[in-house]
N, C-alpha and C positions, 0 to 999 in steps of 0.2 A: 246825493254826488252834487257837488259845490258849484254852484252857479258862475259860469265862466263871463269874463266882461270881454264884448265883444266892440273893438275900436271900429273906424270909418271902413275901413278896408271889407273887414268883415263884414258890414253892412250891405258894401256893394256887392260881393259876391253872392249872398243869400237874395238881393234884389235881382241880381242877374240870374241865378237859375230859377227864380219865380216865373221870368220871364222866357227861360228856354233853359229845362232842367235838363239836357244831355248835352248843353255847348260843352265842347272841349275846354282845358283849360289854355290851350293853345289860340284858341278863337278869341277866349275874353283877355289872352293876356295885353292886348296894344289897347282895347276896350277902356278895360279899366287902368291901363298903365304901371301892371305889376306882372314880372314874367310869372310862366305857368306851374315854376316848381313851386313857386310862394302861393299861390294861388291854392292849387292842390293841398299842398300841407296845412293852411289854414282851414281849409275846410273839413280835412280829416279831423283836422283836432276837434272843430263844433260836432261831427257827425260821432265821433268815439266816445266823447261824453254827455252824449243826448242832447246837446241843445240845437241841433238842427235834424232833421229828420225829412224822408221823403214817403210819397206815395203814388202807386198810378193802378187806377181800377176800370173797368168797364162800365160807362154811363154816360148814353149818348146825350146831346148837346139837349136836344128837345125834353127828355126824360129831367135832368138836371132840372130846367124851368117848371115841370111839372109835375116830377117825382110825388107820390103819394109820401108825406111826413108828418110826424107828430111830435110834439115836444112834450113829454109826461111828467109831471110831477111823481114822484114816488115819496111816499111817506112810509118812513122806517123804524123801527124800535132802535132805540139808543146802543141798546147792548149789542154787540157784535156787528157794527156797522159796517168794518173794514170788511167783513167777509160776506157780506151783503153787495158791497161793490164790487167786490172782486168777482161774484156770481152775476152782476149785470154785465159788467164789462164782456165777458165771454159769450153774450149772447150773441148771434150771426146778426140779428138786424138791427142791433143796438151800435149805431155809431161813432154816437160822443157820450160821457158821464161825466155830468157837473156838480159838485156838492154848492150848495148855496143856502140864502140864510132865509127867514120867513117859518110857513107851517109844514113845509117839506123838507129833506135834508138833503134830496140828490133830484136832477131834473135829467131827464135821458132825453136825445135825439135819434127817433126811431123811424126808419126806411121800409118798405116792401113794398110789392108789384100794386096792390090794392088797399083800400082803406079800410075794407074786411081781414085782409093778412096783416095789417096795424092792429086790427081789432083784436083779432086772435093771438099775436103775439103779446099784448099788452095783459090779456085773461092770463092766457095759460103760459107763459114762460116768463114775463117780468112779476105781477102778480104772485105768483107760486114759490118766488124764490125767498128762502128763509130769512126773516126779518121784515119783510116787506108786508106796511098793516094796509097800504089801501093807495090807491095811484089815481090821477086825473089827468086826460090826454086834452091837450089842445092841440087841432087840427090844422095843417100847413094848407093855406089858398094858394099861394104864390111866392115864389122866392125872387127877391129881389137882387140880391147879392147873398151870394154864400161864402163861407171863412176860407176857402181852396183861392176865391181871387183877390184876398186881401194882398197888397204888395207894399213893403217898406217904403219906396218914392223916393230911394234918394239919387237915383242916376238923372244926370242931366237927359233930355230930351234927346240929345244926339247919342248918346250912349245905348237908352232904350230903343231907338230906332234902329242903331246897330246890332243889336242882339237880337231882337226881333225879323230882321233882314235875314236873318242865319238859322231862323228857326225853319222847317221844311214845311211847303204849303201843302193841303190836301190835292191830293192826285184826282185829276177828271174822272179816273174811272174805279175810283174808291169805294169798294163794297159795305153795305149798311151794314154788315156785320163783319166780325173780325172770324177769321178762317182757323180751323184748328191749330196750325202752325203760330198765328198772330196771339192766340187765347195762352198758345204756353208761354210766349214772350212776355204777355201780360200780366202772367204770374208769376213769371220769374223776374218782374220789374215791381210785384206788388208794395215791397218794403224797401225796397233802395234804386231808385229811378237811375241812380249813377253806376249800377252794377256794371263793369267792364263786361264787353262782349264775350270773351273768351269764357267768364261764368257763365251768360246767358246760354253761351251753345254746351255747356258741360250738363245745364238742366233740361234743355228743350233740342238737342241734337242739332243736324244740317251743319253746312258751310260754315265760316263767321261772316263770307258775303251775302250768304240768305238770310243770317241773322241780321246782320246789318240794314238792310234792307227791309226786314221785319221791323225794325226797333223805328226806323225813318216813317214808316208807315203806318207807326203808332203815333208819334208825334204830329203828323198832318191831320191825324182822325178825330172825327168829333164824337166820337164813341168811346174813346181814351182820356180820361181823366186824367190829369198829372198835377201834384201837390207838392211843395215845397212849406215845411212848418218849421216854426222857430219855437224857443221857449219863450212866452211873453215876458219873463221875469230877467231874461236874458238881455232883452228889448227895454228894461227900467220900468215895465208895467207891474204894477203891485198885483192888480186882482183884476177879476172881468164883473160887468152888471150885465143883467136882463134888463132893459125895460118892455114894461108892456103899457100900450099908448093906445088909447080912444082918439080916431080922427075921422074927420067927417069924410065919407064915403068919394064923395067927388075930389076931395083933395090928396086921396091916398097914394096915388102915382107920383105927384109932386114932392109929398111928403118924403117919401122912401127915397127920391131922387136927392132931398136935401140930405137926408142923411148918409148918404152914398158918400158926398165930399167930404164927411166927417175923416180922419185918418184915423181915427180910434174905432170907427166900425167894422166890423166884422160881419156879421151875418144881416139881415133885413128880411120880414117876411109876413105877410099878410095872414094871419090867423083867425080862428075860428072863439068867441065867447064875449064876454065882457071889453075886452082890447081885441081890436082888430088889427093892431101891427106890433111886433115884437121885433127887438132891436140888441143886438149884443156886440157889446162895446168893451176893449180894453180900457183901465185907466192906471196913470201912474200913480194917483193917487186918490184915494175916496171922496174928498174934499173938492177935486176935480167935478164930482158930479150935480154939484148945486151951481157950477156956473152953467155946464150944460143945460141944464132943465133952464136954467133962468133964460139963455138965449135961446132954447127954443121956444119957450111962451112968451116972448117978446115976436118973435116971426108968427109964429103961429099960437095965437090968443085960443082958438078954437078947440086946439088940442090939449087933453088930459091925461094924466100918467095915471093909471089903473092900480099899477102893481112897479115896484122895483125890486128884482132878486139881485142879490149879493154874490159872485160867484166867486171865494176865497180859493178854491181847488178846484183845478179840471183834473178826472183821473183817468179819463181814456178822449183821444180827440183823434178823430179820422181813420180811426182803427188801430190806433197805438196807443197802449197804456202808459201813461205819466207817472212819475213819482212825486213825492210832496213837493219838490221845488218847481213842477211842470217841465221836468226834463224825461224827455222818451226812454222808457224801460224796454218794452218788446212790442211785436207786432201782434196783433188779433186780428186775424181774416173775416172780413164781414161778407156777407152774401153779395152776389153782383147786385142786386137790387137795394142794396142799404143805400141810405141817404146821407144827408147832410146836415 
């Protein structure tokens, strides 16, 4: 599918929904200085072609911070690589699949309830996929930033505050776990967080008022994780890279915080192995990596890059399979304990 050109209004719409995924077009109309019908039409155009997509799934805030995760290098036989990738993408514990440079053809993000379950998944599900030659896992110790937290950052402070003020806050009596009825709403929103209330009711039952209350509960619940994703090439980013960094342990958090300030930074996590920090970034041009490395080295001369993986293609992100242009093609549900 062709990559659409996003203009300034498209950027503002995406940014607004990153802040409040269920904000009505009427609510956003005044904030974004555009009528509701135009906002609705713009979003539908982008969603219909796969340039934007959304997710909602069960993932408590504390679990997102401490979720057992691993970045798994997958070395594949060149023949039949597409079939191998397709098989990896439907494994429920596999959250994302990236094509990459270097010794491996693919790396996948795997999440499970424990390190033992990740190991079991790698040995019995990933390593046994036809075409997989060998695997190597890098376990995540701590996530400083995950891809779902990335923001376009094009709105003014006033616009950001106005949108945030409209998002429901957690109820004082909010249960630690969703009720069966809330679970069903969560599942109805899994691949489209802006699904109309009437369509949610068709899937879950109950009155419109009850469905509306449950959606409001989910918006304020720390166990419901909402994501608005956008095709990186539609934003002018040509590729992604994964930086593997060795940094002094005492400076690790400070360095991670510095990388969070970079608009290109998507994922930042401390990891096991020769490198102790992994950083995923979007780049408009691969040549930008030279400038980035020089800037980082100037500020942190004690830091060293142990490896750099170029990611020319993302096959799956956050449970959504993407086409060759990075556009959303279909949704593949992952287990509730899947990672990021």
